[in-house]
ZAMARGU-4260 file (C-alpha; in steps of 0.2 Angstrom, whole numbers, plus 5000, padded with zeros to 4 digits):
<rodrens>
0) 5109/4750/4998 | 5113/4768/4997 | 5102/4769/4981 | 5088/4761/4990 | 5090/4773/5005
5) 5090/4788/4994 | 5075/4782/4985 | 5065/4780/5001 | 5070/4797/5007 | 5064/4805/4990
10) 5047/4795/4992 | 5045/4801/5010 | 5048/4819/5004 | 5036/4817/4990 | 5023/4809/5002
15) 5025/4823/5014 | 5023/4836/5001 | 5007/4828/4993 | 4999/4825/5010 | 5001/4842/5019
20) 4984/4846/5026 | 4977/4863/5021 | 4980/4878/5032 | 4966/4880/5045 | 4963/4862/5049
25) 4964/4857/5067 | 4978/4844/5063 | 4990/4858/5064 | 4995/4869/5079 | 4991/4856/5092
30) 4995/4860/5110 | 5013/4868/5111 | 5024/4865/5126 | 5035/4879/5133 | 5051/4881/5122
35) 5045/4870/5107 | 5045/4885/5095 | 5062/4892/5093 | 5071/4904/5081 | 5086/4898/5071
40) 5103/4904/5074 | 5104/4913/5058 | 5088/4923/5062 | 5095/4926/5080 | 5111/4934/5073
45) 5100/4946/5063 | 5089/4951/5078 | 5093/4963/5093 | 5092/4956/5110 | 5076/4965/5113
50) 5068/4957/5098 | 5073/4940/5104 | 5066/4943/5121 | 5049/4949/5113 | 5049/4932/5104
55) 5052/4922/5119 | 5039/4930/5129 | 5026/4928/5116 | 5031/4909/5114 | 5028/4906/5132
60) 5011/4914/5131 | 5006/4901/5118 | 5005/4887/5131 | 4992/4897/5140 | 4982/4900/5124
65) 4982/4882/5120 | 4977/4877/5137 | 4961/4888/5136 | 4956/4879/5119 | 4946/4864/5126
70) 4935/4875/5137 | 4932/4889/5123 | 4928/4877/5109 | 4912/4871/5119 | 4905/4888/5120
75) 4891/4895/5108 | 4892/4912/5100 | 4883/4921/5113 | 4894/4914/5127 | 4910/4919/5117
80) 4904/4937/5115 | 4901/4938/5133 | 4917/4930/5138 | 4928/4941/5126 | 4921/4957/5134
85) 4923/4950/5152 | 4941/4945/5148 | 4946/4960/5137 | 4962/4963/5147 | 4967/4945/5147
90) 4977/4944/5131 | 4980/4925/5131 | 4961/4922/5134 | 4956/4935/5120 | 4968/4927/5108
95) 4961/4910/5112 | 4944/4916/5109 | 4949/4924/5092 | 4957/4908/5086 | 4941/4898/5089
100) 4930/4912/5081 | 4941/4912/5066 | 4940/4894/5064 | 4921/4894/5065 | 4919/4909/5054
105) 4933/4907/5041 | 4937/4889/5043 | 4955/4894/5047 | 4963/4890/5064 | 4979/4900/5066
110) 4996/4891/5068 | 5005/4894/5084 | 5018/4904/5074 | 5004/4915/5068 | 4998/4918/5086
115) 5016/4922/5091 | 5016/4935/5077 | 5000/4942/5084 | 5006/4943/5101 | 5022/4953/5096
120) 5011/4965/5086 | 5000/4968/5101 | 5016/4973/5110 | 5020/4986/5096 | 5033/4978/5086
125) 5037/4973/5068 | 5036/4954/5063 | 5043/4947/5047 | 5033/4932/5041 | 5036/4924/5025
130) 5024/4926/5010 | 5010/4914/5012 | 5012/4912/5031 | 4996/4921/5034 | 5000/4939/5040
135) 4982/4944/5038 | 4975/4931/5049 | 4989/4934/5062 | 4984/4953/5063 | 4966/4948/5068
140) 4969/4944/5086 | 4979/4960/5090 | 4967/4971/5081 | 4952/4964/5091 | 4962/4965/5107
145) 4965/4983/5104 | 4947/4986/5098 | 4940/4979/5114 | 4950/4991/5124 | 4949/5006/5113
150) 4951/5008/5094 | 4962/4999/5082 | 4967/5003/5064 | 4973/4990/5051 | 4982/4998/5036
155) 4985/4990/5019 | 4993/4995/5003 | 4978/4998/4993 | 4959/5000/4994 | 4956/4983/4986
160) 4965/4974/5000 | 4957/4985/5013 | 4939/4980/5007 | 4945/4962/5005 | 4951/4961/5023
165) 4935/4971/5030 | 4924/4959/5021 | 4935/4943/5025 | 4944/4943/5041 | 4933/4957/5048
170) 4919/4943/5050 | 4928/4937/5065 | 4927/4954/5074 | 4909/4955/5069 | 4905/4937/5075
175) 4912/4943/5092 | 4901/4958/5093 | 4914/4972/5088 | 4910/4985/5075 | 4921/4985/5059
180) 4923/5000/5048 | 4930/5002/5030 | 4937/5019/5025 | 4932/5019/5007 | 4938/5032/4994
185) 4920/5034/4988 | 4912/5036/5005 | 4903/5052/5010 | 4909/5062/5025 | 4896/5054/5036
190) 4900/5037/5030 | 4918/5040/5034 | 4914/5046/5052 | 4904/5030/5055 | 4919/5020/5048
195) 4932/5028/5058 | 4921/5027/5074 | 4921/5008/5073 | 4931/4997/5085 | 4942/4991/5071
200) 4945/5001/5055 | 4952/4994/5039 | 4960/5007/5027 | 4973/5010/5014 | 4988/5020/5019
205) 4984/5033/5006 | 4966/5034/5012 | 4969/5037/5030 | 4983/5049/5026 | 4972/5060/5015
210) 4958/5059/5027 | 4969/5065/5040 | 4975/5080/5029 | 4957/5084/5024 | 4952/5085/5043
215) 4966/5099/5045 | 4957/5109/5031 | 4939/5107/5037 | 4930/5123/5041 | 4917/5115/5052
220) 4918/5102/5066 | 4904/5093/5056 | 4917/5090/5042 | 4929/5080/5053 | 4930/5061/5051
225) 4942/5057/5065 | 4937/5055/5083 | 4953/5058/5094 | 4953/5052/5111 | 4967/5059/5121
230) 4982/5064/5110 | 4980/5050/5097 | 4966/5044/5086 | 4969/5025/5088 | 4976/5014/5102
235) 4985/5003/5090 | 4988/5004/5071 | 4994/4988/5062 | 5003/4991/5045 | 5002/4977/5033
240) 5016/4976/5020 | 5025/4988/5031 | 5041/4989/5021 | 5031/4995/5006 | 5022/5008/5016
245) 5034/5014/5029 | 5050/5013/5018 | 5047/5013/5000 | 5032/5025/4999 | 5040/5036/5013
250) 5051/5044/5001 | 5038/5056/4996 | 5025/5065/5007 | 5006/5065/5005 | 5001/5082/4998
255) 4984/5090/4996 | 4985/5104/4983 | 4973/5118/4978 | 4972/5126/4961 | 4984/5141/4960
260) 4981/5148/4943 | 4979/5143/4925 | 4993/5133/4918 | 5005/5144/4907 | 5000/5133/4892
265) 5010/5142/4879 | 5026/5141/4890 | 5024/5122/4892 | 5021/5120/4874 | 5037/5130/4869
270) 5047/5121/4882 | 5041/5104/4876 | 5046/5109/4858 | 5063/5114/4863 | 5066/5098/4873
275) 5060/5087/4858 | 5067/5096/4843 | 5081/5107/4848 | 5090/5101/4863 | 5101/5086/4863
280) 5108/5076/4877 | 5127/5078/4882 | 5128/5093/4870 | 5114/5105/4878 | 5111/5096/4894
285) 5118/5083/4906 | 5108/5068/4913 | 5111/5061/4930 | 5098/5047/4929 | 5103/5039/4945
290) 5100/5055/4955 | 5085/5060/4944 | 5094/5077/4939 | 5096/5086/4923 | 5107/5101/4921
295) 5108/5113/4906 | 5126/5115/4899 | 5133/5132/4895 | 5129/5129/4876 | 5111/5124/4881
300) 5109/5139/4891 | 5115/5151/4877 | 5104/5141/4864 | 5088/5143/4874 | 5092/5161/4878
305) 5094/5165/4859 | 5079/5156/4854 | 5068/5163/4867 | 5076/5181/4866 | 5079/5183/4884
310) 5095/5187/4894 | 5092/5175/4909 | 5082/5159/4909 | 5078/5160/4927 | 5073/5179/4928
315) 5055/5185/4930 | 5042/5186/4923 | 5043/5170/4913 | 5056/5159/4922 | 5059/5149/4907
320) 5073/5138/4915 | 5060/5130/4926 | 5049/5125/4911 | 5063/5119/4900 | 5071/5108/4914
325) 5053/5101/4918 | 5051/5097/4899 | 5068/5088/4899 | 5064/5078/4914 | 5048/5073/4906
330) 5057/5068/4891 | 5072/5059/4898 | 5068/5053/4916 | 5049/5049/4915 | 5044/5035/4904
335) 5026/5031/4899 | 5020/5014/4906 | 5034/5013/4918 | 5032/5029/4929 | 5014/5034/4923
340) 5000/5029/4912 | 4989/5039/4900 | 4971/5036/4906 | 4959/5045/4894 | 4963/5063/4896
345) 4974/5062/4912 | 4991/5056/4918 | 4990/5043/4932 | 5006/5040/4942 | 5012/5022/4945
350) 5020/5016/4961 | 5036/5008/4955 | 5036/4996/4971 | 5019/4989/4969 | 5015/4992/4950
355) 4999/5000/4955 | 4991/5017/4951 | 4994/5030/4964 | 4977/5038/4968 | 4977/5056/4971
360) 4996/5059/4967 | 5003/5071/4955 | 5020/5078/4950 | 5024/5094/4958 | 5031/5111/4953
365) 5025/5110/4935 | 5032/5093/4931 | 5014/5086/4929 | 5010/5099/4916 | 5026/5095/4907
370) 5022/5077/4906 | 5004/5081/4900 | 5010/5092/4886 | 5023/5079/4881 | 5008/5066/4879
375) 4998/5079/4869 | 4986/5082/4883 | 4979/5099/4889 | 4989/5105/4903 | 4980/5105/4920
380) 4979/5120/4932 | 4995/5123/4942 | 4993/5119/4961 | 5000/5125/4977 | 5001/5114/4993
385) 4987/5116/5005 | 4992/5103/5017 | 5005/5089/5018 | 5012/5076/5029 | 5025/5062/5028
390) 5021/5044/5032 | 5034/5045/5045 | 5026/5059/5054 | 5008/5052/5051 | 5012/5035/5059
395) 5025/5040/5072 | 5018/5055/5079 | 4999/5059/5076 | 4989/5044/5071 | 4991/5030/5084
400) 4997/5028/5102 | 5006/5011/5098 | 5012/5006/5081 | 5014/4988/5075 | 5018/4981/5058
405) 5020/4965/5048 | 5028/4961/5031 | 5037/4947/5022 | 5054/4956/5021 | 5059/4967/5035
410) 5075/4961/5043 | 5087/4969/5030 | 5079/4986/5036 | 5078/4983/5054 | 5090/4997/5059
415) 5079/5009/5049 | 5063/5003/5057 | 5071/5005/5074 | 5078/5022/5072 | 5063/5030/5063
420) 5048/5021/5070 | 5055/5013/5086 | 5050/4996/5080 | 5059/4980/5084 | 5060/4968/5070
425) 5056/4949/5074 | 5058/4935/5062 | 5044/4922/5064 | 5048/4904/5059 | 5038/4896/5045
430) 5024/4884/5051 | 5031/4871/5038 | 5048/4870/5030 | 5050/4880/5014 | 5051/4868/5000
435) 5054/4880/4986 | 5070/4879/4976 | 5078/4896/4972 | 5089/4894/4956 | 5104/4905/4953
440) 5101/4921/4942 | 5103/4918/4923 | 5113/4933/4917 | 5113/4937/4899 | 5123/4950/4888
445) 5108/4958/4880 | 5090/4962/4884 | 5084/4953/4868 | 5093/4937/4873 | 5084/4938/4891
450) 5067/4940/4883 | 5070/4925/4872 | 5076/4914/4886 | 5060/4919/4896 | 5049/4913/4882
455) 5059/4897/4879 | 5059/4892/4898 | 5041/4896/4899 | 5037/4885/4885 | 5048/4871/4892
460) 5039/4871/4909 | 5021/4873/4903 | 5008/4867/4909 | 5016/4870/4926 | 5009/4887/4932
465) 5021/4901/4929 | 5021/4919/4937 | 5032/4931/4927 | 5036/4947/4936 | 5041/4963/4926
470) 5046/4980/4932 | 5035/4991/4921 | 5018/4991/4912 | 5026/4992/4895 | 5037/4976/4898
475) 5022/4966/4905 | 5012/4969/4889 | 5027/4967/4877 | 5031/4950/4885 | 5013/4944/4885
480) 5013/4948/4866 | 5030/4939/4863 | 5024/4924/4873 | 5008/4923/4862 | 5018/4924/4846
485) 5031/4911/4853 | 5018/4897/4855 | 5000/4902/4851 | 4994/4885/4858 | 5002/4886/4875
490) 5001/4904/4878 | 4984/4909/4870 | 4977/4913/4887 | 4991/4923/4895 | 4985/4934/4909
495) 4991/4952/4912 | 4991/4961/4929 | 4997/4979/4929 | 4991/4996/4934 | 4979/4999/4919
500) 4961/5000/4925 | 4955/4986/4913 | 4967/4974/4921 | 4965/4979/4939 | 4946/4976/4938
505) 4949/4958/4936 | 4963/4956/4948 | 4955/4944/4960 | 4950/4933/4945 | 4968/4933/4939
510) 4975/4928/4956 | 4962/4915/4960 | 4967/4906/4944 | 4986/4909/4943 | 4990/4893/4952
515) 4980/4882/4940 | 4987/4870/4928 | 4993/4878/4912 | 4991/4896/4919 | 5004/4909/4915
520) 5002/4926/4923 | 5013/4941/4918 | 5012/4954/4932 | 5021/4971/4936 | 5028/4969/4953
525) 5018/4957/4964 | 5025/4964/4980 | 5012/4971/4991 | 4997/4963/4982 | 4993/4954/4999
530) 4985/4939/4990 | 4991/4921/4990 | 4992/4910/4974 | 4984/4894/4978 | 4990/4878/4969
535) 4976/4871/4959 | 4965/4887/4961 | 4957/4896/4975 | 4940/4888/4977 | 4933/4902/4988
540) 4938/4916/4976 | 4932/4906/4961 | 4915/4903/4970 | 4914/4921/4974 | 4917/4927/4957
545) 4905/4914/4950 | 4891/4921/4961 | 4895/4939/4958 | 4894/4935/4939 | 4877/4926/4941
550) 4870/4940/4950 | 4874/4951/4935 | 4866/4938/4924 | 4883/4933/4916 | 4885/4914/4913
555) 4901/4906/4917 | 4914/4903/4903 | 4922/4888/4912 | 4915/4871/4906 | 4919/4863/4922
560) 4908/4876/4931 | 4894/4873/4919 | 4895/4855/4922 | 4892/4857/4941 | 4877/4848/4949
565) 4871/4864/4958 | 4873/4876/4943 | 4855/4876/4937 | 4848/4879/4954 | 4862/4892/4957
570) 4858/4901/4941 | 4839/4902/4944 | 4841/4908/4962 | 4854/4921/4958 | 4843/4928/4944
575) 4828/4928/4956 | 4837/4938/4969 | 4845/4950/4956 | 4827/4954/4950 | 4820/4956/4968
580) 4834/4967/4974 | 4837/4976/4957 | 4855/4972/4956 | 4862/4981/4941 | 4880/4986/4945
585) 4896/4977/4950 | 4896/4986/4967 | 4878/4979/4971 | 4883/4961/4966 | 4899/4962/4976
590) 4890/4968/4992 | 4877/4954/4990 | 4891/4941/4987 | 4901/4947/5002 | 4885/4945/5013
595) 4881/4927/5006 | 4899/4921/5008 | 4900/4927/5026 | 4895/4917/5042 | 4885/4931/5050
600) 4866/4932/5050 | 4858/4938/5033 | 4841/4942/5027 | 4829/4927/5023 | 4828/4934/5005
605) 4846/4928/5001 | 4847/4914/5013 | 4843/4901/5000 | 4857/4908/4989 | 4869/4905/5004
610) 4864/4887/5005 | 4868/4884/4986 | 4884/4894/4988 | 4890/4882/5001 | 4886/4867/4990
615) 4895/4875/4975 | 4910/4879/4986 | 4912/4861/4991 | 4909/4854/4973 | 4922/4867/4967
620) 4935/4861/4980 | 4933/4843/4975 | 4935/4847/4957 | 4951/4857/4961 | 4959/4843/4971
625) 4964/4833/4956 | 4971/4848/4948 | 4981/4852/4963 | 4989/4835/4963 | 4994/4837/4945
630) 5002/4854/4949 | 5011/4847/4964 | 5018/4833/4953 | 5025/4846/4941 | 5034/4855/4955
635) 5021/4869/4960 | 5022/4887/4955 | 5037/4893/4945 | 5041/4911/4947 | 5052/4920/4934
640) 5059/4937/4938 | 5064/4947/4923 | 5074/4961/4931 | 5082/4964/4948 | 5073/4978/4957
645) 5080/4993/4966 | 5077/4984/4983 | 5081/4966/4987 | 5066/4965/4998 | 5055/4966/4982
650) 5064/4952/4974 | 5062/4941/4989 | 5043/4945/4989 | 5042/4940/4971 | 5051/4924/4975
655) 5040/4921/4990 | 5024/4920/4979 | 5030/4902/4976 | 5032/4889/4990 | 5018/4895/5001
660) 5014/4884/5017 | 5026/4870/5013 | 5021/4868/4995 | 5034/4864/4982 | 5039/4878/4970
665) 5054/4886/4961 | 5060/4903/4956 | 5073/4910/4945 | 5078/4928/4939 | 5082/4931/4920
670) 5093/4947/4920 | 5103/4957/4907 | 5118/4968/4910 | 5109/4981/4900 | 5095/4982/4912
675) 5091/4999/4919 | 5097/4996/4937 | 5114/4990/4931 | 5116/5004/4918 | 5113/5017/4932
680) 5123/5009/4946 | 5138/5000/4939 | 5135/4985/4928 | 5149/4990/4916 | 5162/4979/4923
685) 5151/4963/4921 | 5147/4968/4904 | 5165/4970/4899 | 5169/4953/4907 | 5156/4945/4896
690) 5162/4954/4881 | 5180/4949/4884 | 5176/4931/4886 | 5166/4931/4871 | 5151/4924/4879
695) 5137/4922/4866 | 5120/4931/4868 | 5110/4916/4872 | 5123/4908/4885 | 5119/4914/4902
700) 5131/4916/4917 | 5125/4907/4933 | 5138/4909/4946 | 5138/4914/4964 | 5151/4928/4961
705) 5139/4936/4949 | 5125/4935/4961 | 5136/4944/4974 | 5140/4957/4961 | 5121/4960/4958
710) 5118/4961/4977 | 5131/4974/4979 | 5123/4985/4965 | 5106/4983/4974 | 5114/4988/4990
715) 5120/5004/4982 | 5103/5008/4977 | 5096/5004/4994 | 5109/5016/5002 | 5104/5030/4990
720) 5086/5028/4994 | 5089/5027/5013 | 5098/5043/5012 | 5084/5051/5002 | 5072/5046/5016
725) 5083/5052/5030 | 5085/5069/5021 | 5066/5070/5019 | 5064/5066/5038 | 5077/5079/5043
730) 5069/5093/5033 | 5052/5088/5039 | 5056/5087/5058 | 5055/5106/5060 | 5040/5107/5049
735) 5032/5093/5059 | 5034/5102/5076 | 5025/5117/5069 | 5012/5106/5060 | 5007/5097/5076
740) 5005/5114/5086 | 4995/5122/5072 | 4984/5107/5068 | 4980/5105/5087 | 4976/5123/5089
745) 4965/5123/5073 | 4955/5108/5079 | 4952/5115/5096 | 4946/5131/5088 | 4934/5121/5077
750) 4927/5111/5093 | 4926/5125/5106 | 4910/5136/5108 | 4909/5154/5102 | 4911/5162/5119
755) 4928/5154/5122 | 4933/5157/5104 | 4928/5176/5106 | 4939/5176/5122 | 4954/5168/5113
760) 4953/5180/5098 | 4951/5195/5109 | 4967/5191/5119 | 4976/5188/5102 | 4970/5205/5096
765) 4976/5213/5112 | 4993/5205/5110 | 4994/5211/5092 | 4990/5229/5097 | 5002/5228/5112
770) 5016/5223/5099 | 5012/5238/5089 | 5013/5250/5103 | 5030/5242/5109 | 5038/5242/5092
775) 5031/5259/5084 | 5043/5273/5083 | 5030/5286/5078 | 5012/5288/5075 | 5014/5285/5056
780) 5024/5270/5060 | 5011/5264/5072 | 4998/5265/5058 | 5009/5256/5046 | 5013/5242/5058
785) 4995/5241/5064 | 4989/5239/5046 | 5002/5225/5042 | 5000/5215/5058 | 4981/5216/5059
790) 4979/5212/5041 | 4990/5196/5044 | 4980/5193/5060 | 4963/5193/5051 | 4970/5182/5037
795) 4977/5169/5048 | 4961/5168/5058 | 4951/5165/5042 | 4962/5150/5039 | 4955/5142/5055
800) 4937/5147/5053 | 4924/5148/5040 | 4920/5166/5034 | 4903/5168/5043 | 4909/5162/5060
805) 4925/5173/5058 | 4915/5189/5054 | 4902/5186/5068 | 4915/5183/5081 | 4927/5197/5076
810) 4912/5209/5076 | 4908/5203/5094 | 4926/5207/5098 | 4925/5225/5092 | 4909/5227/5102
815) 4918/5221/5118 | 4933/5232/5114 | 4923/5248/5111 | 4914/5246/5128 | 4928/5240/5138
820) 4941/5252/5130 | 4954/5239/5131 | 4963/5245/5116 | 4968/5262/5110 | 4966/5268/5092
825) 4950/5258/5090 | 4945/5267/5074 | 4961/5262/5063 | 4959/5244/5069 | 4940/5244/5065
830) 4944/5252/5048 | 4957/5238/5044 | 4944/5225/5048 | 4931/5233/5037 | 4943/5234/5023
835) 4947/5215/5025 | 4929/5210/5027 | 4925/5219/5010
</rodrens>
C-alpha cells in the first residue's frame, strides 16, 4: 500500500510539473481574496516589522486591483489611455490597467505576487524576487504610475538590458500613451535630451552616472541632457539587479578624467623590466592579495635604489617608487582575462561580479599604464579627475526623489540597504513552488581534479541542457576547450559567454538556445544578465534573431527553421523590405525587427512582415513544445558552479538560473580547496584535513560541515567588502556636501541670464577686494594678496563658464566698477584681469 501511495504522489508531482501553464496565461493569478498571499515564517524572521507591514498593505490592495479587472478588460485602447490619465493618482486602478495592457501587448499577465512587488516598489522599497519570477514585468506598473505623475527612471546593469527593456516592456507604456526614452551610449546630446525628457527612461547605471557627470562639466545650458524639476531629476528611480549596482559596483566611484600629460613611457618600461626580471616575491616585496596591497622589503628598496642610481625611490622628480609598485601590482594582482582583457590596442576592465566589460572605466594613478606596458602596448596618456561621484551619492542624494529596487538576492544585505539607501527589503513569495534540487558542493583536493569532474558530470548528464558558471574569461575558454577534447561528439557545439566582444555580440542568441536539448553553455558569472533561460528554447528570441538575420540576407542554419511552412514567404518579404529600406547594418536590422515584433502601429511598408512574423512565432512555439517536454523529462536545466564567488548572493543567482517559474532543475558547485577565494581567505585547514585523511584527488567531500566552512569563508570576504564600501562612503560624505553645493551653483550660473550673472560676479569681486583690504598689512602686501586672490577668482569662474561668456561678463563688471567707483585700486585689479585674459 505504501509503495502504491508513493508512486501516486510521484506521478502527481510529475503531472503537475509537465502541465504548468506558461507565465502570462489567464489561468494564473485569478481573483485573490484578502490574506491569501502570505510570507513564510522563515522569510518573516529575516525581515523588519516595517518591511512586513509594507507587504501586508500591498497584499490588501491586490483585492481591489483584481476587482477592477472585469471592467477594464472590456475597454479598447483609446478608453484605456483616457482612463489611465484620469485615474493617475489611483494606484490600484493604474496597476489594473497596466496589467491588462501588458497582457494585450506582451501576452503576459502579471501574477498577484508580481503586482505586490510592483506596489512595494511604488512605495520606495527593495523587493527580493527569485530569478525567473519576472522582476522586469513587476517594475512596469510602478514605472508607469510614477511616469503619469512626473518622471521615472528604470536602471539596469548594462546597455543591452536597457535597450531590451525599452523595446520590450516599454511597449506597455507606449500603448497607454506615455513617452519612453532610452539613454544610449552612442546617442548625441540632443537625442539624450529627448530620451531623458520622456515619461519613463531606461538606462544602464554607468550611462546615467556618466551623463550626470558630463552635465556638471558642460560649458553651456545647451549641453545639458537632464531636466531637473525641483531638487531632483526623477520622481522615482527603480534599480534592477540592485545588489550588483548598489553594493558590488558601489566599491568604486564613477570618474571622468581628462588628459594630464604624456605618459612617462620610459619610467613605465624600466619599472616593468624591474618587476619582471629583477624583483622576486617575498625577497624583494610582500604581497597581501586579500587586501590588494604590495610593499617593498628593505632589500627590495636597496636593490631598486642601486639599479636606478637614486637615494630615495619616492623623491622628486621621478618618484620611482610609484612606478615600481604599480608594475608589481600589474604583475601579481591583475590577471589577464580575469581582471581585464586586451582588446586590439587597449586594455578593457572586466566587472568581476557580472563578467562584463566595464565601459569607460580605467585604473587610476598610473596603474592603467603599468598594465598596458606589461601587455606590450603603448602607454596611454596620464589623466586627472575632472568629475566624480559614488553610486551611493548618485542614487541617494541627487538623482531621484524616491528610490526603489528589485533583485534576486537582497535579504542577506538588508541592513546595508537600510543604512545606506534607506530601503526596506521585502521578500516576495514565488508564484509557484520551487522544484529545483540544490545538491551539496563537491569539494576536491586539486583544481585539476575539479575540472576533470566537471567534464565527467557534463558528459554523464548530456543531452540535458547544462549551464556552467566560471569566474574568469580565461577559465571559461579553457573549460570549453577541455569539454570539446573530452567528448568531441557531445560537446562540439559548446557556447561561450564572456566579456570578449565577439561573444557579447551573440549573447541573446546564446541565452535563447541555452535551455534546448543538448545545449551546453559556459559563461562567466551569469549574475546580473537579467535574462531567463527557457526550457526547450525561447521562441520569441529565436523568432527575433531569425528575422534580424533575414533582413541582413543571412539564411538560417537550423534545419528545423528551414523546414517551416512560412520560411519561403518570410525570406522573400524580408529581402524585399531590406532592399526598400536599404538595410545594411545590424543596428538597422535590429530596429526594424523591434518594430515588427511590437504590438504598436507600424508603417504599411513593413506590415506584411509582421503578419508573417506572427505565423513564424506560432510555428516555432509548436516546434519547441516537444523539445520542452523532453527537457522536462530529463529534469530541466542543470547548473554547474566551478568556484565559490566572493559573495553568496552571486552563487545564489547562478543557481537561480535553473528552476524558473516552477520548472524542475538542479544545481551543484564543483570546488577545489586551491581555488583563489580559499587561498586568500583561509582554506588551509580544509586542505590539511583532506591531506591527513589521504583523500584521493578524484574523490570529493560532500558534507554539510564543509558547506558551512565554505559559507564562513564567503562571509569573511563579504565583511571585508562591506568595510571597503563604508570607508568609501565615509570619505565621500564630506566631498559630497561640497559637490552638491558646487554643482547646484554651477547649474544656476549656466541657466541664469547675463544681467543676473554680472550682478553675481560683481558682488563676488567686491567680496574678494573687501577680503584684501581686511587682511593686508601694507600696500605691498595688498598688491600681493590682490594678485593671488583675484587670479584664483578669475580661474574658478572660468571653471563655471565658457571663455567668451566669462570675458564679456567680466569686462562688463569692470565698466560698472569704473563708473560706480565701488572698488579701490581698480588699475591693479584690471591689470590682473588683463594678464589672466592674455
